[in-house]
C-alpha positions in Angstrom: -32.4 11.0 -9.5 -32.4 8.4 -12.2 -33.6 5.3 -10.5 -31.3 2.9 -13.4 -28.2 5.1 -12.2 -28.8 5.1 -8.7 -29.4 1.2 -8.9 -26.4 0.9 -10.9 -24.1 3.0 -8.8 -25.3 0.8 -5.7 -24.2 -2.4 -7.3 -20.8 -1.0 -8.2 -20.5 0.0 -4.7 -21.3 -3.0 -3.4 -18.9 -5.0 -6.0 -16.0 -2.5 -4.9 -16.3 -3.2 -1.3 -16.7 -6.7 -1.5 -13.5 -9.0 -0.9 -14.8 -11.7 -3.4 -16.7 -12.2 -6.8 -20.5 -12.1 -6.4 -23.3 -13.5 -8.0 -26.5 -11.9 -9.4 -28.9 -13.2 -6.6 -27.0 -12.1 -3.9 -26.5 -8.4 -5.7 -29.8 -8.3 -6.3 -31.0 -8.8 -2.7 -28.3 -6.1 -1.4 -29.5 -3.7 -3.7 -32.8 -4.3 -3.3 -34.3 -5.1 -6.7 -35.1 -8.1 -9.2 -32.7 -10.2 -10.5 -33.5 -9.8 -13.9 -32.8 -6.2 -13.2 -29.8 -6.6 -11.5 -28.6 -8.8 -14.6 -29.4 -5.8 -17.4 -27.6 -3.1 -15.2 -24.5 -5.5 -14.7 -24.4 -6.5 -18.4 -24.3 -2.4 -19.1 -21.8 -1.8 -16.4 -19.6 -4.7 -17.8 -20.1 -3.1 -21.6 -18.5 0.1 -20.0 -15.6 -1.6 -18.2 -16.6 -0.9 -14.7 -17.3 -4.8 -13.9 -15.9 -8.0 -15.3 -16.9 -11.4 -14.8 -15.0 -13.5 -12.6 -13.7 -16.8 -13.2 -16.3 -18.5 -11.0 -19.7 -19.1 -13.3 -22.0 -16.4 -12.7 -20.2 -14.1 -10.5 -18.9 -10.7 -10.9 -16.2 -8.4 -9.6 -15.4 -4.7 -10.2 -12.8 -3.9 -12.8 -9.5 -2.2 -12.6 -11.0 0.5 -14.1 -12.5 2.0 -10.9 -8.8 1.9 -9.3 -7.6 4.1 -12.3 -10.4 6.3 -11.6 -9.6 6.6 -7.8 -6.0 7.2 -8.6 -6.8 10.2 -11.0 -8.9 11.6 -8.0 -6.0 10.6 -5.6 -3.2 12.2 -7.7 -5.6 15.8 -7.5 -5.1 15.7 -3.7 -0.8 15.6 -4.4 0.1 13.2 -1.8 3.6 13.9 -2.9 3.3 17.5 -1.9 1.9 16.4 1.4 4.6 13.9 2.2 7.5 16.2 1.4 8.0 17.9 4.9 7.8 14.5 6.7 10.4 12.9 4.1 12.9 15.7 4.3 12.6 15.3 8.1 13.0 11.5 7.7 15.9 11.8 5.5 17.6 14.1 7.8 16.9 12.3 10.7 18.1 8.7 9.0 20.6 9.9 6.3 19.2 6.7 4.2 17.1 7.1 1.2 13.5 7.7 1.8 10.4 6.3 -0.2 7.1 7.2 -0.6 5.0 4.5 -2.5 1.5 3.4 -3.3 0.2 -0.4 -4.2 -0.9 -1.4 -7.7 -2.2 -4.9 -7.4 0.5 -7.0 -5.7 3.3 -4.6 -6.9 4.9 -1.7 -4.9 4.8 1.4 -7.4 7.4 4.5 -6.0 5.8 7.8 -5.9 8.4 9.7 -4.7 11.8 9.3 -3.4 14.7 11.4 -1.3 18.3 10.0 -2.0 20.6 9.5 0.8 23.5 11.9 1.2 25.8 8.9 1.7 27.9 7.6 -1.0 26.7 4.1 -1.2 22.8 3.7 -1.3 20.0 1.7 -2.4 18.4 2.2 -6.0 15.1 2.7 -7.1 13.8 4.6 -9.3 10.1 6.9 -9.2 7.7 5.1 -11.5 9.9 1.9 -10.6 7.9 -1.4 -9.4 8.8 -3.9 -6.9 7.1 -7.4 -5.6 5.1 -5.8 -2.5 5.9 -8.7 -0.2 9.9 -8.2 -0.8 9.8 -4.8 0.4 9.2 -2.9 3.6 6.8 -0.5 2.1 5.0 -2.9 0.2 4.3 -5.2 3.3 3.4 -2.1 5.3 0.5 -1.7 3.3 -0.7 -5.2 2.8 -0.6 -5.6 6.4 -3.9 -4.0 5.8 -5.4 -6.3 3.4 -8.1 -8.8 4.7 -7.0 -12.3 5.5 -8.9 -13.7 2.5 -6.5 -12.0 0.2 -3.4 -12.3 2.0 -4.2 -16.1 2.0 -4.4 -16.1 -1.7 -1.1 -14.0 -2.1 0.4 -16.2 0.1 0.3 -19.2 -2.3 1.9 -17.5 -5.2 5.2 -16.0 -3.3 8.2 -16.3 -5.6 12.0 -15.7 -4.5 13.7 -13.0 -5.5 16.9 -13.2 -3.4 17.9 -16.1 -0.7 16.2 -14.0 2.0 12.5 -13.9 0.3 9.8 -15.1 2.6 8.2 -17.7 0.2 6.7 -20.4 2.6 2.8 -19.2 2.9 2.8 -19.5 6.8 5.9 -17.8 7.4 4.3 -14.9 5.3 1.2 -14.9 7.1 3.2 -14.7 10.4 5.2 -12.0 9.2 2.2 -9.8 8.3 0.7 -10.7 11.9 4.0 -9.3 13.5 3.6 -6.1 11.0 0.3 -5.5 12.4 1.3 -5.8 16.2 4.5 -3.7 15.8 2.9 -0.8 13.6 6.0 -1.0 11.1 7.3 -3.7 8.5 10.9 -4.6 7.6 12.6 -5.8 4.6 15.8 -7.9 5.5 17.6 -8.0 1.8 14.2 -9.8 0.7 14.1 -8.1 -3.0 17.8 -7.2 -3.3 19.8 -9.2 -0.7 22.1 -6.0 -0.3 19.6 -3.6 0.6 17.3 -3.6 3.8 14.4 -1.2 5.0 11.9 -0.3 7.6 8.3 1.5 6.3 4.6 2.5 7.8 1.9 2.8 6.3 -0.2 6.0 5.5 -4.1 5.9 6.2 -6.3 8.5 4.8 -9.0 10.3 7.0 -11.1 7.7 6.3 -8.7 5.0 7.9 -7.9 3.4 4.6 -4.3 2.6 3.7 -3.2 4.5 0.9 0.7 4.7 0.7 3.4 3.8 3.1 6.4 5.8 3.7 9.8 4.0 4.7 14.0 4.1 4.4 15.9 2.3 2.8 19.8 1.7 2.5 22.9 -1.0 2.1 22.5 -3.8 4.5 26.0 -3.4 5.9 24.5 -0.1 7.4 20.8 -1.4 7.6 21.1 -3.6 10.4 18.4 -5.7 12.2 19.6 -3.9 15.4 18.6 -0.7 14.1 15.1 -1.9 13.0 13.6 -0.5 16.4 14.8 2.9 15.9 14.1 3.4 12.4 10.2 1.7 13.2 9.8 4.8 15.4 11.0 7.2 12.5 9.0 5.9 10.0 5.8 5.6 12.4 6.3 9.2 13.1 6.9 10.4 9.4 3.6 8.3 8.6 1.9 10.0 11.2 2.6 13.4 10.2 1.6 12.8 6.4 -1.5 11.6 7.7 -2.1 14.7 9.7 -1.2 16.7 6.5 -4.0 14.5 4.8 -6.5 15.5 7.8 -5.7 19.2 7.4 -6.6 19.2 3.7 -2.8 19.5 2.6 -1.3 21.8 5.1 2.3 21.3 6.4 2.4 19.0 9.3 3.2 20.9 12.5 6.9 20.9 13.1 8.5 17.9 15.4 11.7 17.9 16.9 13.9 15.5 14.8 15.6 12.5 16.4 19.1 13.0 16.6 21.2 10.7 13.5 21.5 7.0 14.7 24.9 6.9 15.5 26.5 3.9 13.5 24.4 4.3 10.9 20.8 2.9 10.3 19.6 0.3 8.1 16.7 1.2 5.4 13.5 0.1 4.1 12.1 0.0 0.2 
């Protein structure tokens, strides 16, 4: 194998997995090459667009181009098709709008949705975006991020409704609660009139790649429904994870819970 290519890919992998920017000396030590060789490889990777200089002098980070390549490969797996049976069961069980979302930096991007059959429903659009810290699917995925990245995000929170969590410590406590219970809640933090509940979806390697949730008007999606909806979205997430583990086959049939009697809340 071409040794230069091997070392360049090794540098790229180290940067992609690092939670912080790295300097030439540290990178050279990790890949076990000389500093001058590491510098030349980094320059080449920067020119190709796979690496960028960080704000700290002399440090480097993997660029968004790696994410674009990963998403292109991820699209071939067709997560939407794998999630479709679980989304349909979730819609039947809750009668609220169902969303499948992924993260793009600090935003949620809606990959798929099933509309509630009820006349008043949560508005959203496939391909649309929302601040991840304001919606249930976003918070569910953010809970898998490292503490360092979460602390950085906590300093950049902006209000989008009277209910948006903007205090850094309140936000970090919210993430800790999501990690404990396994699902996230949106109490009108993006749009005051819309609430929701969502759970993260992990690939076979254990990495969070998406989230599935339900959302609806706040007069139907009340805090008293969050726990029951949490069980529903956790089951739906487990079904999608099973489909991913089995290479895209439909998840085994599981009995639907009866519709929540006084209408559920929902999540985005």
